[in-house]
N, C-alpha and C positions, 0 to 999 in steps of 0.2 A: 360349600356355595358364600356370599359374602352376606347375603340376609336371608334366615330360614323362609321358608315359608310356603303351605298347605291348598288345595286347590287350584295350583298351577297345572300348564302345563309342560308337556317336554319332548322335544322334536328332535330326531337325527339329522344332520345336515349333511349335503351330497358330499361334502368336504372330509366327514367324520366325524365333526365335533356337535356338542350336542345343545342345542338352545332353551334352556327353562325359563319359563315368562308368568308373568305377573300373578296373581293367588293373594293369598293372605300371609301378612305378617308376623312377626313375633308378639305382636301385639293384636293380632285378629283382625289390621286394619286392610281393605286392600292396597295393593301395591302396585304400579305400572315399571316396575324395575325387570332387568332381562341381564341373562346371560349366558358366557358360552362357556362347555366344559369343553378340553381339548386332550384328545385319550393320547395324545402321546408324550404329554408334559403330566399329566394328573390334576391341572389346575384352571380354577377357574378367573372369567374374564368378562368385566364388565361392558357390554355393551347398549346401543341403543334404546330408550326404552319406550314403549309403548305409548300411544297418544292420551288413553286412558287406562288407570285403574281400575284392574276387571280382573271377579275368580269365578270358577264353576262355567270358563267359558269354556272355544273347544281350538284345538292348532292341529290346521290338515296340511300337509306337505305337497304341494303342487305338481305340475310334471314336469316344471321348468325349476325346483328345487325351491322355489321362494313358499314361505313360512302364513300360512290363509289363519288368521286369528278368529272368530265370530263370537258375537254375543256377552253372555254370558254377567255379570251384576257388580255392583258398587253400592253396597247397605243394601236399601230396600228399593233400589232403580235398577231396571234390568233393561241394558242395551241390545239396541237392532244393529249398533255401526259396526262395520270390519275394517280390519287391516290388515296388513300382510308385511312381511319382514324379508327385505333383499339381505342374503346372506354376505352377497358381495360386498354391498356397503355399510352392514351393520346398522341399517338404519329402520325404519316403519315408516307405510304411507296408508296412509286413508283412502279403503275404498268402497266402491258401493256399500248402500246400507240394506241390510234385512228384510223386508215389507213387514214381520213381526220381531218387535222383541222378546228374549227368549236367554233361559239360563235351565243347566242341568239337563239340556239337549245334547242329540249325538251329533257327527259328522264324519263322512269316509269321503273318499275321493273313490269318482267309476271311472272305468276304462276308458270314455269319453276324453276324462280330461274334467268332466263338470264336477261339481262338489256341491252331495248329498247332504243337507242339514234339517233332521226330522224331529219333531217335536218339543219336551221342555216346558216349562212354565213361566206365565207372564200375568200373577193375581189370576189366571185359571188356566189347569193345564189344556197342551197343545195339542194337536193331532195335525197338524198344516205341516208342507213340507213346500223346501223348495231349493233351487236350483244357482249355484254360485257359478257366472262363467265367466274364466279367467281373462279370455280375448279380449271384455269389454267393462269388467268388471263391473257388474251388472246380475240385479240378483232377479230372478225368473220360479215366478210360484208353479209348483207341482201339483201331482197329487194329493188328498189329504189321506193317514192311516185311517184305517175304521176303528181306530184307538183314541182316543188324546191320553199321552204317558211321556213320563220323565223319570231320569232316574234308568231308564232300559241300556241295551245294548245292540249295535249298529256294527253290522259285519257285512264288507263286500268278499260274496263267494268267490269261487272261480269260473261259472256259469258270465259274473256281471252283474247279478244280480244283488240286491241286497236285502239283509235277512234282521229286519228287528225284533229282538226278544224283552219281552217280561216288565220289567220298570212299575212303576205305581199308579191307576189310574185315579181318572176325576169324578169315578161313580163311588167306587165306596174308597178312596182313598187310601187305600193296601195295597201292597203288591199282587202284582197281575203274572199269569201264567202262558198267558197267549201269549203268540207270534203274526205276524205278519211280512210280506215278500215285496218289495219293491221293484219294478221291470223300466230300466233306466228307456226300451224304445216306445213306450208305451205310456210311460208318465202314472202309470198306477197301481196301487197297491191291490195284492190279494193273501187273504187269510190261508195263514198257512198250520203244521200243526202243534198243539197247546205242550209248553213242557210239561214234564209228569208234576212240578214244584212250582208254585208261584215266588218270584225273587224278584228284587232291587239291588240296585249295588253290587252288583253280580260283576263276575267277565264271564268276557269271550273273545276265542281265539279262535283262527280258523288254522285248520290242521293240513298237514302234507299230503292224506288221501281225498283232502277237502272238504271233510265233516268239520263242525263246529265246537268245540266243548267251550261246553257254561259251567261256571264253578262257584258256589259258596253264595252271598249274597244273604237279605234279611226276608222273610217269609212274609204272609198274610197278617204274620201273629208278631210280626217283627223278633222272632225269633234270627239268632245267626245259624246259618246250616253251612255243615260239610259237605253236603251234595253235589254230585256232579252228573251233568248229562250229553250228550251228543246229540244235533239235529245233522240227519242226511238228507241231504240236496237233492239228489235222486227220487227217492220216498217221499221226503214233506214229514216227517215224521221225527221223531226224539227217542232215543235209547238211555237209560240208566245205565251209568259207570260207576268206577270204583268209589269212594268216599273219601275224601281230604282227611288225615289224620288230625287238622283242626278246624273245628268252626271260623267263620271270617268273613268279615263286607269289606268294602275301600279298602282292599287288598290290589294287589297288582300281577298279571300273568305275562306273559314273555314263551315265545315260540323260540327256541336254541335251533342252533344248525345246525344238529343232531335230532332232532324232529320230536325232542322233549320240551315237555312246560313248566316253565319255572312258576309256584304263586308264592308271593314273597309278604310278608305283616298280614294287617289288616287292624281292623277293630276286631278286641278291643287290644289296644296295646303291643299286638305279639310281635317277638322279633321270629318266630320261625318262619322256614322256607321248604319248600318241596316240590317234590319233578314230579311229573305225570306221564306215565309211559302210553304210550296211543295204542302198541303192541300188546299189550300185555290190559289195557286198562287198570292199573296199580299205582298208585302216589307212594314214595319215598320219601321218609322224611331225610332232609340234608341239616349243613351246620349251620350253628342259630346267625342271622345279622347280630353287627355289634349292640345295635340302638334298635326298641320296638319303635314302630312307627306307625301314623295310619293315616290317607289319603295325601300319599308322595305320589311319584311316578317312579316311572320303568321304561329305560329305554337299552335296545336290545344293539351295541355299538359292532362297526365292523370288521373287530377282529372277534367276534364272538361272546364279548364281555356282555355284562348286562349292570346299566349303571342306577341304582335305584335312589333318589334325590329328593330330600327335604321329606314333609310329612310331617304329621302336629305329634306331640308327647303330650305325658303326663301333665306337662306347665307351660308349653310352648312350641314352636313350630320349632322344628331341627336346624341350623345350618348345615347339617353334614351328611355325606356322600359318600356308598360303598362301593365295590363291583367285587359281581359273581362270576 
């Protein structure tokens, strides 16, 4: 990349390119820059700047291929603003603002094309949620979660429900193990089974069989975790699965075309990577990445490769990117 960054977002576009946007640069300053990775040439190209420099934001791909960026922060200022990137023009356009400013929140697209944003922090922990309506560019308030949380995960299930798990809550200021489900038809949340371990800064990926794999993170005593567990939407329960070979948080997890899950790097400055096999529940270490990094991003390309970009190192954020 032309600019080293961490706490940024990355999105795979419909044309196969990868858009990287915002984050903190090598001097730990927010940046509004964005750039594109071309898998055919292996090169990066600068594209239009965000209207606001931001980090800890979210980026969601809409049904029409446009990328919606929401919230985040600039220094101590928390944004409620949103904007979208048009891959055809390479430009950003401001759209409706959220009803609540938020950072360290989550966002995912629903089957009906709306975008659900939930939780985060804005001076206080948030339990509220809202929906972005692409046809109007407006936001609508929806049901609130039972727990105010940030640094959680949000996964859209095969049945259309959305699973929110873990994070840090407002009561203890520590990691939690609770989870809840959002029903798009009713706009309400329902508590579901709790994870066996409280965790934040973890990852969650949807497996081919419909289960959700949660891995790593920090527990309520701020210990790094190597544990992993599976959520079964049919029963609403969690089952412990094999432990990773390394404790890690602020790592990335990507589902590969063969159904395996690639977990890469994380705190503290790991360059290790490993694969989870859903058929056996076992993790296998693979070749190390060339650079140790944390707070990076990982994007699955159309050719099946995974692009890891940016991240923070022992001194500064890294410019480099690499492919698995």
